[in-house]
C-alpha positions in Angstrom: -106.2 -29.1 -62.1 -105.9 -25.6 -63.5 -105.7 -25.7 -67.3 -103.0 -23.1 -68.0 -100.4 -23.4 -65.2 -97.9 -20.5 -64.8 -94.3 -21.5 -64.2 -92.0 -19.0 -62.5 -88.3 -19.8 -62.9 -86.1 -18.4 -60.2 -82.6 -18.0 -61.7 -81.2 -16.9 -65.1 -78.0 -18.9 -65.2 -77.1 -22.1 -67.1 -79.9 -24.2 -65.5 -82.5 -21.4 -65.2 -82.3 -20.4 -68.9 -82.3 -24.0 -70.0 -85.5 -24.7 -67.9 -87.2 -21.6 -69.1 -86.3 -22.1 -72.7 -87.3 -25.8 -72.7 -90.7 -25.1 -71.0 -91.4 -22.2 -73.3 -90.4 -24.4 -76.3 -93.1 -26.8 -75.0 -95.7 -24.1 -75.0 -96.0 -23.6 -71.3 -96.5 -20.2 -69.7 -93.1 -19.2 -68.3 -91.7 -16.3 -66.4 -88.1 -15.7 -65.4 -86.7 -13.9 -62.3 -83.1 -13.0 -62.1 -81.1 -10.3 -60.4 -79.0 -9.6 -63.5 -80.6 -6.7 -65.3 -78.8 -7.4 -68.6 -80.1 -11.0 -68.7 -83.6 -9.9 -68.0 -83.4 -7.2 -70.6 -82.2 -9.6 -73.3 -84.8 -12.2 -72.6 -87.5 -9.5 -72.7 -86.2 -8.1 -76.0 -86.2 -11.6 -77.5 -89.4 -12.5 -75.8 -87.8 -15.8 -74.9 -84.7 -17.9 -75.0 -82.9 -19.5 -77.9 -81.9 -23.2 -77.6 -78.8 -23.9 -79.6 -76.0 -26.5 -80.2 -77.7 -29.3 -78.2 -80.3 -32.0 -78.2 -82.9 -29.3 -78.5 -82.7 -26.5 -81.0 -85.3 -23.8 -81.4 -86.9 -21.0 -79.4 -88.7 -21.0 -76.1 -91.2 -18.1 -75.6 -91.3 -16.4 -72.2 -94.1 -14.3 -70.9 -91.7 -11.9 -69.3 -88.4 -11.7 -67.3 -88.1 -9.4 -64.3 -85.8 -8.4 -61.4 -89.0 -8.0 -59.3 -89.5 -11.2 -57.3 -93.0 -10.3 -56.2 -94.1 -9.7 -59.8 -92.5 -13.0 -60.9 -94.2 -15.0 -58.2 -97.7 -13.4 -58.1 -100.4 -15.8 -59.4 -97.8 -18.4 -60.3 -98.6 -22.1 -59.8 -95.1 -23.5 -59.7 -92.1 -21.5 -58.4 -89.1 -23.4 -59.7 -85.9 -22.5 -57.9 -83.0 -23.2 -60.4 -80.0 -21.5 -58.6 -76.8 -22.7 -56.9 -77.5 -24.3 -53.6 -75.2 -21.7 -52.0 -78.0 -19.1 -52.4 -81.0 -21.4 -51.5 -81.1 -19.8 -48.1 -81.1 -16.3 -49.4 -83.8 -17.1 -52.0 -86.0 -18.7 -49.3 -85.7 -15.6 -47.2 -86.7 -13.4 -50.1 -89.6 -15.7 -51.1 -91.0 -15.9 -47.5 -93.0 -12.6 -47.9 -94.2 -13.1 -51.5 -95.3 -16.7 -51.7 -99.1 -17.3 -52.0 -101.4 -20.1 -50.9 -101.6 -23.1 -53.2 -98.2 -22.7 -54.8 -95.6 -25.4 -55.3 -92.0 -24.5 -54.6 -89.9 -26.9 -56.6 -86.1 -26.8 -55.9 -84.5 -28.0 -59.1 -82.1 -29.4 -57.9 -82.2 -29.5 -54.1 -78.6 -30.6 -53.7 -78.5 -32.5 -50.4 -81.3 -31.5 -48.1 -82.4 -28.4 -50.0 -86.1 -28.8 -49.2 -85.3 -29.2 -45.5 -83.2 -26.1 -45.5 -85.9 -24.2 -47.4 -88.6 -25.2 -45.0 -86.4 -24.3 -42.0 -85.8 -20.8 -43.3 -89.4 -20.2 -44.2 -90.4 -21.3 -40.7 -87.9 -19.0 -39.2 -89.2 -16.2 -41.4 -92.8 -16.9 -40.2 -94.0 -17.5 -43.8 -97.8 -17.8 -43.6 -98.5 -19.0 -47.2 -99.9 -22.5 -47.5 -97.4 -24.0 -50.0 -95.8 -27.3 -50.8 -92.0 -27.5 -50.9 -90.5 -30.1 -53.2 -87.1 -30.9 -54.7 -85.4 -32.9 -57.4 -82.4 -35.2 -56.9 -80.5 -33.3 -59.5 -80.9 -31.0 -62.5 -82.6 -32.7 -65.4 -80.1 -31.3 -67.9 -76.4 -31.3 -68.7 -76.4 -27.7 -70.0 -74.6 -24.5 -70.4 -75.6 -20.9 -71.3 -73.1 -19.7 -74.0 -74.5 -16.2 -73.7 -77.4 -14.4 -72.1 -80.7 -15.3 -73.6 -79.3 -18.5 -75.0 -79.1 -22.1 -73.6 -77.4 -25.2 -74.9 -78.9 -28.4 -73.5 -76.3 -31.2 -74.1 -78.4 -33.9 -72.5 -81.7 -34.7 -70.8 -81.9 -37.4 -68.1 -84.1 -40.3 -68.9 -85.6 -40.2 -65.4 -85.5 -37.8 -62.4 -86.7 -38.4 -58.9 -88.6 -35.8 -57.0 -90.4 -35.6 -53.7 -92.4 -33.2 -51.5 -92.1 -32.1 -47.9 -94.4 -33.3 -46.5 -94.1 -36.6 -48.4 -97.9 -37.1 -48.3 -98.1 -34.4 -50.9 -95.6 -36.0 -53.3 -98.1 -37.6 -55.6 -99.9 -34.3 -56.0 -96.7 -32.5 -56.9 -95.4 -35.1 -59.3 -98.7 -35.1 -61.2 -98.2 -31.3 -61.9 -94.5 -31.5 -62.6 -95.2 -34.3 -65.2 -96.9 -31.6 -67.3 -93.4 -30.1 -67.9 -91.3 -33.2 -67.3 -92.8 -36.7 -67.9 -89.3 -38.0 -66.8 -90.1 -37.1 -63.2 -91.2 -39.8 -60.8 -91.9 -40.0 -57.1 -89.3 -40.7 -54.4 -90.2 -41.8 -50.9 -89.5 -38.4 -49.4 -87.0 -35.5 -49.7 -84.3 -37.4 -47.9 -84.3 -40.1 -50.6 -84.0 -37.4 -53.3 -81.2 -35.8 -51.2 -79.3 -38.9 -50.7 -79.4 -39.7 -54.4 -77.8 -36.4 -55.2 -75.0 -37.5 -57.5 -73.1 -34.2 -57.3 -71.9 -34.9 -53.8 -70.2 -38.0 -55.1 -69.0 -36.8 -58.5 -67.8 -33.2 -57.9 -65.7 -32.6 -54.7 -63.5 -35.7 -55.0 -62.3 -35.4 -58.6 -61.8 -31.6 -58.1 -59.6 -31.9 -55.0 -57.7 -34.9 -56.4 -56.9 -32.9 -59.6 -55.7 -29.8 -57.8 -52.3 -29.8 -59.7 -54.1 -30.2 -63.0 -56.5 -27.4 -62.2 -53.8 -25.0 -61.2 -51.6 -25.9 -64.3 -53.7 -23.7 -66.5 -53.8 -26.5 -69.1 -57.1 -27.3 -70.8 -58.7 -30.5 -69.7 -62.0 -32.4 -69.6 -63.5 -32.8 -66.2 -65.0 -36.3 -66.6 -62.8 -37.6 -69.4 -59.4 -36.6 -68.0 -60.2 -36.0 -64.3 -61.8 -39.3 -63.3 -59.0 -41.7 -63.6 -59.4 -45.4 -62.6 -58.0 -44.8 -59.1 -60.1 -41.7 -58.5 -63.1 -43.6 -59.8 -62.4 -46.3 -57.2 -62.3 -43.7 -54.5 -65.7 -42.4 -55.6 -67.2 -45.8 -55.6 -66.0 -46.4 -52.0 -67.5 -43.0 -51.0 -70.7 -44.0 -52.8 -70.9 -47.1 -50.6 -70.8 -44.9 -47.6 -73.7 -42.9 -49.1 -75.6 -46.1 -49.6 -75.0 -47.2 -46.1 -76.4 -43.9 -44.8 -79.5 -44.5 -47.0 -80.0 -48.0 -45.6 -79.9 -46.6 -42.0 -82.9 -44.4 -43.0 -84.7 -47.2 -44.8 -83.6 -46.7 -48.4 -82.1 -49.0 -50.9 -80.1 -46.4 -52.8 -78.9 -46.9 -56.4 -75.1 -47.4 -57.1 -73.5 -44.5 -58.8 -72.6 -46.6 -61.9 -76.1 -47.9 -62.2 -77.4 -44.3 -62.1 -75.4 -43.5 -65.2 -77.0 -46.3 -67.0 -80.5 -45.2 -65.9 -80.0 -41.5 -66.5 -77.8 -41.5 -69.6 -77.6 -45.1 -71.0 -73.9 -45.0 -70.1 -72.1 -48.2 -69.1 -68.6 -49.6 -68.6 -66.5 -51.9 -66.5 -65.7 -49.2 -64.0 -66.7 -45.7 -63.1 -63.9 -44.1 -65.1 -65.1 -46.0 -68.2 -68.7 -45.2 -67.5 -68.3 -41.4 -67.5 -66.2 -41.5 -70.6 -69.1 -43.4 -72.3 -71.5 -40.6 -71.4 -71.9 -38.4 -74.5 -73.6 -35.6 -72.4 -70.2 -35.1 -70.6 -68.1 -34.8 -73.8 -67.9 -31.0 -73.8 -67.5 -30.4 -70.1 -64.2 -28.7 -69.4 -62.2 -28.9 -66.2 -61.9 -26.0 -63.9 -59.0 -23.4 -63.8 -59.4 -22.6 -60.1 -60.4 -24.2 -56.8 -62.9 -21.4 -56.4 -65.5 -23.6 -58.0 -69.1 -24.6 -57.2 -67.9 -28.2 -57.2 -66.2 -27.4 -53.9 -67.8 -24.2 -52.6 -71.3 -25.7 -53.1 -71.0 -29.5 -53.2 -69.0 -29.8 -50.0 -71.1 -27.7 -47.6 -74.4 -28.5 -49.4 -73.5 -32.1 -50.4 -70.9 -33.8 -48.3 -71.5 -32.0 -45.0 -75.2 -33.1 -44.7 -74.2 -36.6 -45.8 -71.6 -36.7 -43.0 -74.0 -35.3 -40.4 -76.6 -37.9 -41.3 -73.9 -40.6 -41.3 -72.7 -39.8 -37.8 -76.3 -39.7 -36.6 -76.8 -43.2 -38.0 -73.4 -44.4 -36.6 -72.0 -45.2 -40.1 -68.4 -45.2 -41.3 -67.9 -42.1 -43.4 -64.1 -41.9 -43.7 -64.1 -41.2 -47.4 -66.6 -38.4 -47.0 -64.9 -36.9 -44.0 -61.4 -36.9 -45.7 -62.8 -34.8 -48.6 -64.5 -32.3 -46.3 -61.3 -31.8 -44.3 -59.1 -31.6 -47.4 -61.5 -29.0 -48.9 -61.5 -27.0 -45.6 -57.7 -27.0 -45.4 -57.1 -26.1 -49.1 -59.7 -23.4 -49.2 -59.4 -22.1 -45.6 -63.2 -22.6 -45.0 -65.2 -24.1 -42.2 -67.6 -26.0 -44.4 -68.8 -28.1 -41.4 -70.1 -25.1 -39.6 -71.3 -23.1 -42.6 -72.9 -25.9 -44.5 -76.1 -27.9 -44.1 -75.5 -29.4 -40.7 -78.4 -30.8 -38.6 -78.9 -27.4 -36.8 -79.2 -25.5 -40.1 -81.6 -28.1 -41.4 -83.9 -27.9 -38.3 -83.0 -31.5 -37.4 -80.9 -30.9 -34.3 -81.6 -33.2 -31.4 -83.9 -35.4 -33.5 -83.5 -39.2 -33.8 -83.9 -41.1 -37.0 -87.6 -42.0 -36.2 -88.4 -38.4 -35.5 -86.8 -37.3 -38.7 -88.7 -39.9 -40.7 -92.0 -38.7 -39.2 -91.2 -35.1 -40.0 -90.4 -36.0 -43.6 -93.8 -37.7 -44.0 -96.0 -35.1 -42.2 -94.0 -31.9 -42.2 -94.7 -31.6 -38.4 -92.0 -32.0 -35.8 
């Protein structure tokens, strides 16, 4: 393995600055790409990112920040994509012409089926680079960026599942990712990491079911106030649909409440209690508008692929479908068409066995 790996972070938002700052804090060689010129300028002036008001406090040095994607990616070993899932497709199109042989593209997080979408786009763009695509089941942090050039990491997950496409490269990828994140462990394939995406369970439902609170302009806490016992029960029922889909594809997925114990040491008698016992969520405010990533991203990039896979497997997905339809009606969006459906993922007209073979080999 190359001694001094170069890590390119695509994205200068909450997650991107947290990743870059943390990796720089650890002494790794880090670059940052972002389209925001002010963010790039500030990081370059500081020569890194300040970590404040969180579980990590200090300074993470960065080699450079740039708005030039080719410069950021050239001679890099790991290209870590830390941007909203809504722009994964656009990022994949931009990367198609600048990726180089031997690189690992790590989508952190992939949302649901991020790696599959990425590969489908790169194939459509005739990307010739010999790369490995991989994804994490979620972002390793609970974090915010209070201002440009600064990151506040409120919590770091105890464990984080990742996998590669093709799956026969997962062990190789995880070994490298462990240099930065010893918390990362191997999943069976990128469908397992996708189906364990907790955002699809925890974001759209509470947001839609708290519409009146969101539009009241009152200050509220998303997890502490928004996930009442009844809403928590709904999410647990939706989670059972997610687990049934996983079982149809050969996975024994983890209960949402168990995940909180594994990731954050948070427990309780029900989901509402569990999230209130998660200290990493204490400062997360509720939204002031329905124009939020919890809907605009986590429905089309989370619930829609779940629903498509569920229908393919013949599973009952009524709790998932109700939230998709409610979101479409309230926001006047066609999430089912615009989102990660089987066609957009390159899985159209494939049966479960064919999908499983594709996940393992990368060949249809």
